[in-house]
N, C-alpha and C positions, 0 to 999 in steps of 0.2 A: 551429643550433649544438649541439655535443655538451654534455652535462650530466654533472656528477658526482652520482652517486646515493649518498645516505647511508642505509644500512639496516643493522640489526643482523645480524651474522654469527656464529652460535653456534659455540662449540667443541663437540666431541662427546665425551660420556662413555660412549657406547654401543659403542665400538669393541671388538670381540671380541679377546681376546688371541691373538696368532699369532706364529709364529717370525719372520715378516717383517712387523713392525708398520709401519703406514702413518702418515705425518704427518697430524695432524688436519685442518689447513687449510693452504693455501699460506702461505708466510712473509709475502707481501704483505698478507694479511688480518689480521695480528696487530694488536691495538689494546688499550689498557687497558680492562678491564671485560668482555672477551669471555668469560672463564672464568665470570663470574657469570651470564651468560646461559644457561649450560649446567647450572645448578644442578639442574635437573630433566631427567632423560633423556627424560621424557615429552614435554616441550615443545621439546626440541632439534630434532627433525625439522621441527616446525612453524615454528620461528624460521628455520631454514636455508631452508625452502621460501619463506618470506616475502621473505627477503633476495635469494635467487636469482631469484625471480619479479620483484622490482623491477628488478634489473639486466637481466634478459631483456627486460622491457617497454621499458626505456630503449634497449636494443639494437635492438628492433623499430622504435621511433620514429626512431632515428638511421638505420636502413636505409631507411625510407620517405623520410626527408629527404635521402637521398643521401650521408650521412656514413658511408661504407662502412667505413673503417678503425676509426672509433669503435665501430661496431656489432660488428665482429669482436672487438675487445678486450672488449666487454661480454659477448658470447656466451661467449667463451673463459673469462673469469673466472667467470661463473656456472656453467659446466660443470665447471671445476676445483673449485669449492667443493663441489659435490655429489659429484663423483667421488672426491675425497680425504677426504670426511667420515667414511667408515667405516660409514655407515648401510647396512643391507641394503635395496636398492631393491625386492626382492621383497616385503618387509614394509612398505614405505612407498609406497603407491600414488601419493600426490601427488608425491613426489620422482621416482618412476619416470616418471610422465607428463610432468612438467616437464623432466626430463633429456632424454627423447625429443624433446620439442618444440625444446629448445635445440639439440641435435645436428642435427636435421633442418633447422632454420633456418640453422645454420652451414654445413652441407654444401651447402645450396642456393646459398650465396654463392660457391661454388667450382665451376668447370666442369671435369669430368674431361678428361684429354687435354692438349693443348698450347694451350689457348685463350689463355693469357696471351701466347703468342708472336705472336698477331695475324697469322699468315701468314709470320712471319720464318723463315728457313731454320734448322732445328735438326736434331739427329740424328734421322733417320727411324726409325720402329718397326722397319723391316726391317734397320736397321743395329745394333740392340741385341739382346743375347742373350736368349733366352726365360727366364722365371722357372722355377726348378727345380720348383716346386709344380705347374706346368702339365704337366710331363713325367711325373709320377707317376700311373699309372692306378688305376682301381678294381681291387681284388683280392677274390677270394672269401674269405669268412671261415671256411670249413671248414678246420680244421687238424688235423694228426696229433697225437694225445695225447702222443707222445714228444717232439715239438717243443715242446709247451706245458710239459712237465715240465722239459725242458732250459732253457727260458727262465726258468722259476720259480727253478731252482737258480742260474742266473747272476745274476739280479736280487738274490738274497739276499746275494751277495758284492760287489755294486757300491756304491760310494760315490755318493750322490745327494742333491740337495736339492729335487727335485721328486718327487712320488709316482710310483712305477713300478708297473706291473701287467702280468700276463701274460694279459690279456683276449684272447679269440680274435682280434679285429681287429688288436691289436698284434702278436701272433704271426704273423698272416697277412702283415703288412708286413715283419716280420723275415725271413720266408722269401723274400719277393719281393726284398728288397735283397741277400740272401745268394745266391740261386740263379739270378737272371736276369742276363743280360749288361747289359741296360739299367739295372736297379736297381743293380748293382755300380758301374757307371760314374757314376751320379748321386752315390752315396755317396763314391766315390773323389775325384771332382772337388771336392766340398765339403770333404772332409777335407784335401785338398792346399791349397786356398785358405784354409782356416781358419787356417793358420799365419801368414798375413799380419796377421790382425786379432784373434786370440784374446786377446792380452795387453790390447789396447785395450778389447775388449768386456768382458772379465773385470773390468777396472778400473771401467768405467762401471756395470756391473750391481751391483758392490759399493758404489759411491758412491750409487746410487739405492736400495739396500736391497732388491733383489729376488734370487731364486734364480739361481745361476750357470748352472744347467741350462737357463735360458731362451735360452742361446746356440743351442740346437738349433732354436729357432724360425727363426733366420736360415738354418740349414742346410737346413731344409725349404722355406723360402720361396724362397731364391735361390741356395743353395749358396755363399753369401758372395760373390756377384757384385754389385758396386755399380751396374752398369748394367742389371741384369736388368729386363725389362719383361714384365708378365703380359698375358694376353688381356683382363683387366678393367682395364687401364691402370694397374695398381699398379706402382710403380717403386722400384728400389733394393734394397739388401741386405735391408731389412726390409719391403719391398713396401707402402709407403704409397700410398693413393690421394690425389689432390690435396687434398680437403677435410680428411681426417684429418691429413695432413702439415702443412697450414697451421694446424690447431687446436693442434698440438704444436710450433709455432714453426719449421717448415721452410719457408724462403722459396723462392719461385719467381718469377723475373723473366726478362727477355730474356737476362740474363747467366748466371744460375745456377739450378740446381734442387737444393736441399739434400736432397731425398729420396735423391740419389745420393752425398751426403757420408757416408762411413762413420761418422765420429765423431758428427756431429750427428744422423743418423738413428738410431744406436744409443741415444743419450740420449733421443730422442723415443720410441722403442719401449719402452725401460725404463719411462718415466713412464706411457705409455699402458697397458702391462700392469699396472703397479702400481695404476693407477686402476681397471682392470677387476677386479683382485683385490679391491680395496676395495668394489666393487659387489656381487660375487658370493660373496666369501669362499672361493673355490675356484679353484685354478690351472687345472684342466681347463676349467671354464666361462670363465675369463679368456682362455685360448687360443682357445676356440671363438668368443668374442666378438671377439677380435682378427681372426679370419678372416671372420666374417660380419656383424660390427657388434653393439654392445651391445644395440641395440633388438630385434634379431631373437632374441637369446638371452633377453632379458627377456620377450618375448612367448611364447616357448616355455615358459619357466618358469611364466608366468601361466596358459597354457592347460592345462598338465598338473598343476600344483601341485607339481612336483618340481624342486628346485634341485640336481640331480645329473646330471652329464654322461652317465653310462652309462644312467641311466633315460630321459633324453631320447633317447639313441641307440636304445634298445629300442623306444620309442614312436614313432620316426620323426618326432620333433618338430623336427628340424634338417634343413637342406639336406644332400644327400648329400656334397657337398664338405666340409662342416663336420664331418659324422660321420667322414669319413676323416682329417680334418686332425689331430686330437689323436692318434689311433693312429700316424700317420706320424711325428709329432714324437717320441713315446715310443720307437718302434722305432729311429729315428735316434740318439736319446740312448743307447740300450743298445749299439748297434753302435759308436758313436764312443768309448765308454769303454774298449773293448778290440777294435779293429777286426781285429787279427790272429786273434783267436779266431773271428771270422766269415769268415776267409779273405780279408780285404781288407787288403793291405799297400800303404801309400802313404807317400811322404816328403812331409811338410808343407813348404810354402813358408816361407822365412825371414820373420820379422816385418818389416813395413814400418817403416823408420826414416827420419825426416825432420826438417828444421828448418822453422821457420815464420817468415815475414816479412810485414810489412804494407806493400805498395808504396804505398798511398795515392793511386794514380792508375792509369788503364788501362795495362796492360802486355801486350805481345804475348808469348805463351809462347815463341815462337821466339827472341826477344831474351833472355828469361830463360835459355833453354837455352844460347844462345851464351855468356852470362855465366858459367855454371857448368860449361861444357864437357861437356854431356850432350845426349842425343837428346831432341827435343821430346816424343817418345812417352812417355818416362819421366815428364816433368812432367805430361802429360795423365793418366797412370795415378795419379799422386800427388794429382791434383786432379780427380776424376771429376765433381764437382759443376758444373764449368764447362761451359756449353753453347757457348761460343765459344773461339776461340784467343786471346782477350784477357781480362784480368781486369776486373772492374767498378771504377768510380772510388770506390766505398765505402771510406772511410778505415779502416774496421774489417775489411775483407776480408783473410783470412789465406791467403797463398799458401804451399803446401808445396814445399820444395826438398829435393834429396838431402841426407842428413845430412852435416854438416861443410862445407857450401858457402856458409854465410851470409856470411862475410867476403869470400870470392871474389866472390860476387854483388854485395855492396856496392861493392867496389873496381872491378869491371868496369862496372857499370851507371852509375857516376859519370861515365863518359866520354860518355854519351848525354844530351842535354838532356831533361828530364822530359817536355816537350811532344812529344818525338819517340819516346816509348816504344812507340807503336803503329805507327810508320812505319820506324824505322831498325833496322839489324841490326849485329851485331858479327862480325868475321871474323878468325880467327887466321891470320896469314900462314904459308903452307907453302912448301916448296921448289918453285921453279918459278913462283911467283906473281909477277905484274907488275901495275903500274897499268893498262896497256891491257887485260890479260887480265881483271882484276877488273871493270873498267868494262864490258867486253863481257858478262861473266857476269851482272852485276846490272843491265844495261840503263842504265848511267849514263855520264857523261863522265869523263875523267881529271881534269879540272878540279874536278868536283864532289867526287870522293873526296879529291883533294889538299887542297882548301879545308877540308873537314870535319875532316881530320886534320892540317892545317898541315904538309903534306909538300912537299918539293921534287921535282917530277916527274922531274928528271934523276937523282935518287939512287935506287939499287936498294932494294927493300924488304928489311927484315931479317926472317929467319925467326923466328917466334914472337911477332912484334909483333901486338897486337890493333888492328884498324882499325874505326872506325865507318863503316857503309855507309848513306848517306842515301837509302835506297830510298823509293819512293812507298808510300802507304798500301796495304796488301795487300787485295785483294778478299776474301781468306779470313777476315779479321777481321769483316766485315760492318759495321764502323763507317762511318757516314756514308752507307750505301746505303739506298735507299728501301725501307721496309717499310709495308705497308698493314695497319693495325690495325683490327679490327672491334670497336666499342665494345660492352661488356657492361653489363647492368643493374647500376646502382650504381657504375659507373666515375666517377671525377672526374679533372679535368685534372691535379691534383697526383699522383694515383696512377699515371696513365698516364705522366706525366713521369718519375716515379721508376723505373718499369719499364725505361725506355729511356735513362736518364741524360741527359735534356734538361730545359729549363726549360718552364714553362707558357707563357711568352711565345713560345718556339720553336714549340710546337704551334699556338698561335693564329696565328702568322705563316704557317706552312706550310698552314694549313687554313681561314683566315678565309673566311667568317664562321661556318661550322658548328661550329667548335671552342668557341665561346663558350657554347653550350648543348648539352652532350652528350646524346645519346639512343641507346638500345640499337639496334644495327644500323647505325649510322653508321660509315662507313669513314674513318679518319684517315690522312694521310700522315705518317710518322715517319722521321726520319733518326737512328738510334741513335748516341748519343755526340755528335751535332751534325752538321749538314750540311757537307760538304766545300766548300772554296773553289771558285768557278766554274772550269770547265775552261780558259777563256781566261786567267784569272788565273794558274792553275797553270802555264801554258805560258810566262809571261813570263820574260825573262832577268833575272838579278840585276844591274840597272843603276841602281837608285836610290841617289843619294849619301846618305851617313849623315846623319841628323838632319833630312832633308827629307821632307815629306809629298807623296805623288804625287797622282794624279787624285782628284776628289771621291768620297767614299764613297757607297754606296747610301743612299737616303732611309730615315729611321727608320721601322720598322714601327709600325703602329697601337698606341697605348697605351705607346709608348716614346719617349724623347728621347735625343739624342746628346750625349755629353760628350767632351772631348778630354783625353787622358792623355799626358804627356811621360814617356818611359821613363827610369828612373833606374838607376844602377849596381846590379847584382845582381838586377834583376828579370827574370822570365821570363814568357812568355805564360801559363803555368799560374798563377803567383802573381798576375798582373794579373787573370786571369779570376776567381779566387777573391775578389779584392778587390771586384770589381763584381758578384759572384754571377751570372756568365754562363759561357760555355764558350770554350775555345781556338778551336774552329771558328767560333763566332759572331764572335769578334774578327777571325779571318782573313777571313771573308766580308765584314766591314765595312771591311777594309783590304787590298784586292787586292795592294798592293805587297809584302806579306809573303810571298807565294807563292814558295817556293824561296829566301828570303832569311833571314839571321840577324837577330835583334833587336839594335838598337844603342842606346846611350845617346843620348837626345835625339830619338829617333823620336817623331813625333806620331801617336798612335793615336786613332781614333774608336771609342767604346764606346757601345753602345745599352743603356740602363737603363730600368727601369720608372718611369713618371712618379709 
């Protein structure tokens, strides 16, 4: 069982004054008396190390016991305490060593790549655009003195909140981006896309109290492409690897990868960079650590005795890609502040404007697009974090819709029963449409469309009318289709169930007996969102009289018992599933007569619940 660790967490009085001051500790650690613990700056680091060590040890014990989620929380909290304390880790060996061990343990809990997908079909690497940083080559540092003088004059007139320098590597990349076709294309692509996100990024950087010029980290990393994937498997506009993304709150499930979410990843990047600045007290070192990891930079500082990026550069204490990384960002910042002066003229994209709704239930993006009268590709572009064509059931999930369409969405989606949001579509009647023609187009019967819309088949359709189309669950959603998930070390039934929006009882039923005791390497059968009703049940005709129960339901799975529920007015399968903490598909599987039929008051449903 997870434990609550009570240990003193000091406030820090040793934070050096800086233009971008950092918070002393996360808000969650505030408690009466903490300020008194920091009365002596000499004892502050020791108290902090004691507190973080206790939390780290608790995380290790939880990890060994298989309480993975608790271990993650404890590791993350301990790392945040140290990262945001303001103490110089170069000068505090115990904090430096402890932080390195915490980060290494946290990263070890995440597997790079698509491990969480467990073999589920996702966007393949070949389908994703390359990260801009992978397209920028090494360049020779020999520069023309005239180019250097020109750069120095320009920087003297530029407004900036990151230090700029005309060091030879910076000028060399300025020349590359100005004078080569490939370099100019990389810059132009980023400057164009920056228009979509600049306002949002500026707001978040301001809210997190970090320099506005850190926006050029995203220009260098991805050219503002939310789907960019690097050779190192870093993903998104800010190029987070799986472990660092999870450490800063970016979720990754079968449904979503929040490293691809522009807003959430920007928030995470701002906080990570702020923490790195707190460790090193220098933005160049913070950016270098963002590229190569804080442990690598700390080791380079320790080996050389220099906490200065350019000194580490000269001593070859950093990897070559990291040596190039900071000059690339500085060169891009200089160009972006006045691109025309560098011969790059590009029209920025308009800012993305959107409304936000919380569906509270899985929703096919194509149905959402039907509701707002837009192409589904626009909704995918507004919601790049989605790995599927359906939204998760998470009640807090926020779906972005084209600006000004919320009311239309609410009005149109109301015509579709919530339990049909992943199966049905909406169709606006056009000139020439007929019930037989639509039935043929959607592979349905005239009776099915007429019944769903309460239409008289003999009456012609009225142009402009919105019809609900009771289509079968699309294979493109992936819902209900078999996925083989390979169990990872530290997995629990609850965690796997959350990933795929099923219950632990579902997993046990589909995989009995091996699901009872998970072990790394075991392969589980998973049906994301719930297993669909059996094919023979789906093929049955709508012949059951209202209020009557059909053939006996399947036997109750192990560990569950069956209860009978009489349907009441106003209830839906979705509301009933929530009442019994099960899924709509589990109810359908236990009640084959429901396939293809509407729910009626008085229907007797069999529900399987945990004993």
